[in-house]
C-alpha positions in Angstrom: 50.5 48.0 111.1 54.2 48.3 109.2 55.0 51.2 107.2 55.1 50.6 103.4 58.5 50.3 101.9 57.8 53.5 99.6 55.5 56.4 100.3 52.1 56.0 98.7 51.8 59.2 97.8 54.6 60.8 95.6 54.3 64.2 94.0 55.4 62.8 90.5 52.6 60.0 90.7 50.1 62.9 92.1 50.7 65.2 88.9 51.0 62.6 86.2 47.7 60.7 87.6 46.0 64.2 88.0 47.0 64.7 84.3 45.7 61.5 83.1 42.4 62.2 84.8 42.0 65.4 83.0 42.9 64.2 79.8 40.5 61.2 79.9 37.6 62.8 81.7 38.0 66.8 81.5 38.7 69.2 84.1 35.4 69.7 85.5 35.5 65.6 86.4 39.1 66.1 88.6 38.7 66.8 92.1 40.8 65.4 95.5 38.2 62.5 96.0 38.4 61.5 92.0 42.1 61.5 92.5 42.3 59.9 95.8 40.6 57.0 94.4 42.9 56.9 91.4 45.8 56.7 93.8 43.9 54.2 96.0 44.4 56.7 99.2 42.0 58.6 101.2 41.6 61.9 100.0 42.4 63.6 103.4 45.7 62.2 103.1 46.6 64.4 99.9 46.6 67.2 102.3 49.5 66.2 104.1 51.6 66.5 100.7 49.8 69.4 99.1 48.0 72.6 100.6 45.0 72.5 98.2 43.6 71.5 94.8 45.5 74.5 93.0 48.9 73.6 94.2 48.1 70.0 92.2 46.7 72.2 89.3 49.9 74.1 89.4 52.1 70.9 88.9 49.7 69.8 86.0 50.6 73.4 84.3 54.4 72.8 84.9 54.4 69.2 83.8 52.7 70.4 80.4 55.0 73.2 79.9 58.3 71.0 80.6 57.3 68.5 78.1 58.2 71.7 75.2 61.3 70.7 73.0 63.8 73.1 72.1 64.5 73.2 68.4 67.2 71.2 66.6 69.5 74.4 65.3 70.7 71.9 62.7 67.4 71.6 61.2 66.1 75.2 61.4 68.2 77.5 58.6 67.7 81.0 60.6 66.8 82.8 63.7 63.2 83.0 62.8 62.3 79.6 61.7 64.1 78.8 65.0 61.2 80.7 66.9 58.6 79.4 64.8 59.8 75.8 65.8 59.8 76.9 69.4 56.5 78.2 69.2 55.2 75.1 67.4 56.6 72.9 69.9 55.2 74.6 72.8 51.3 74.3 71.0 51.8 70.8 70.7 52.8 70.3 74.0 49.3 72.0 75.1 47.2 70.4 72.3 48.2 66.9 73.3 46.5 67.8 76.9 43.4 69.8 75.5 41.4 69.1 78.5 44.2 70.7 80.6 44.6 73.9 78.4 42.8 76.2 80.9 45.0 75.3 83.7 47.7 77.2 81.9 45.7 80.4 81.8 45.5 80.4 86.0 48.7 78.7 86.9 51.4 79.0 83.7 54.4 78.2 85.7 56.4 81.6 85.0 59.4 80.2 86.7 59.9 77.6 84.5 59.4 79.9 81.2 61.9 82.4 82.5 64.5 79.9 81.4 63.5 80.2 78.2 63.0 83.5 78.1 66.5 84.4 79.3 68.0 82.3 76.8 66.0 83.7 73.9 66.7 87.3 75.2 70.5 86.3 74.8 69.8 85.0 71.4 67.8 88.0 70.1 70.5 90.4 71.6 73.0 88.1 69.9 71.3 88.6 66.4 71.0 92.3 66.7 67.7 93.0 68.5 68.2 96.1 70.7 67.9 95.6 74.4 64.9 97.9 74.5 63.2 95.7 72.0 63.8 92.5 73.4 60.6 92.7 75.5 58.3 93.5 72.6 59.7 90.3 70.7 59.1 88.0 73.6 56.0 89.1 74.9 54.5 89.1 71.7 55.5 86.0 70.7 54.4 84.6 74.4 50.9 86.1 73.6 50.7 84.6 70.0 51.7 81.2 71.2 49.6 80.9 74.3 46.8 82.3 72.9 46.6 80.4 70.0 47.3 76.8 71.8 44.4 78.0 74.2 42.0 79.0 71.3 42.6 75.8 69.5 42.2 73.5 72.6 38.9 75.0 73.4 37.3 74.3 70.0 34.8 71.6 69.8 36.2 68.2 68.6 34.1 68.5 65.6 35.7 71.7 64.9 39.4 71.2 65.7 41.7 72.0 62.8 39.2 74.2 61.2 39.5 78.0 60.6 36.1 79.7 60.7 34.3 76.7 59.7 31.3 78.0 60.8 31.1 80.7 58.2 27.7 80.5 56.2 28.2 80.9 52.8 24.7 82.8 52.5 25.0 85.4 55.6 29.0 85.9 55.6 29.7 85.3 51.9 33.1 87.0 51.8 34.3 85.2 55.0 33.1 82.0 53.8 34.7 82.7 50.2 38.1 83.4 52.1 37.7 80.1 53.8 37.3 78.2 50.9 40.4 79.8 48.9 42.5 79.3 52.0 44.9 76.4 51.3 46.8 76.3 55.0 46.0 74.1 58.2 45.6 75.8 61.5 49.1 74.6 62.2 50.7 76.4 59.0 48.8 79.5 59.4 49.8 79.8 63.2 53.3 79.3 62.0 53.1 82.0 59.3 51.8 84.5 61.9 54.9 84.1 63.9 56.9 84.8 60.7 55.2 87.6 60.0 55.4 88.9 63.7 59.0 88.6 63.7 59.6 90.2 60.3 57.5 92.9 61.3 58.8 93.7 64.6 62.5 93.1 63.7 63.0 94.3 60.2 66.8 95.0 61.1 67.4 91.4 61.7 68.8 89.5 58.8 66.5 86.9 57.5 69.2 84.5 57.2 70.9 85.2 60.8 71.8 81.8 62.3 69.9 80.1 64.9 71.1 79.2 68.7 73.5 76.5 68.7 73.6 73.3 71.6 70.0 73.0 72.5 68.9 70.1 70.2 66.9 67.3 71.5 66.4 69.4 75.1 63.4 70.2 76.8 62.3 73.3 78.7 63.0 71.4 81.9 66.7 70.9 81.0 67.6 74.8 80.7 69.4 76.3 83.5 68.3 80.3 84.4 72.0 80.9 83.7 72.6 79.2 81.0 73.7 81.3 77.7 72.5 80.8 74.1 
């Protein structure tokens, strides 16, 4: 039997198909036999290319993260709004694949994210953040952004976009009133949370300090580890 002109199992096809299955059917439905059927191959054949299911899920997590777009400094007025935009872009990338969000908790591709951390650390230093304070800001942003995205993705579909939507006016009147008075969407609340964190963690940096240049239209995948801000 002649060999096919191109391999039946390609890395990018396996990862994209895996993500499609998880998006459409849920993480619980994903398995190597299910993936093999979608690829029209035998499940054991996958082991010639991947050590196990976990390796495929690592690729899925990477595929989600590299979709994150770097903000356009031409449309972000200052350093805080640049980080707000970056955080929103990451949140959007995760929420595009809600069913796959738990994969990020276990298989977050730190080797990819280190590119943004290095670029961000150089940028923070340039606007006046002392070296011994950079980790505080980077780790705080990391936890805020990932935590908020995972929490939003984990909501039931009928609760998506709601904040404390289950508050009962009878048993939780104060909370229910606060929810009724709130005029911000979940995205707006998240953005303001990031702003508040940055203002509080780095009050010595001028609010009008400019954003970094040269990253418009690029994604996390485009950054090189050695690239300066």
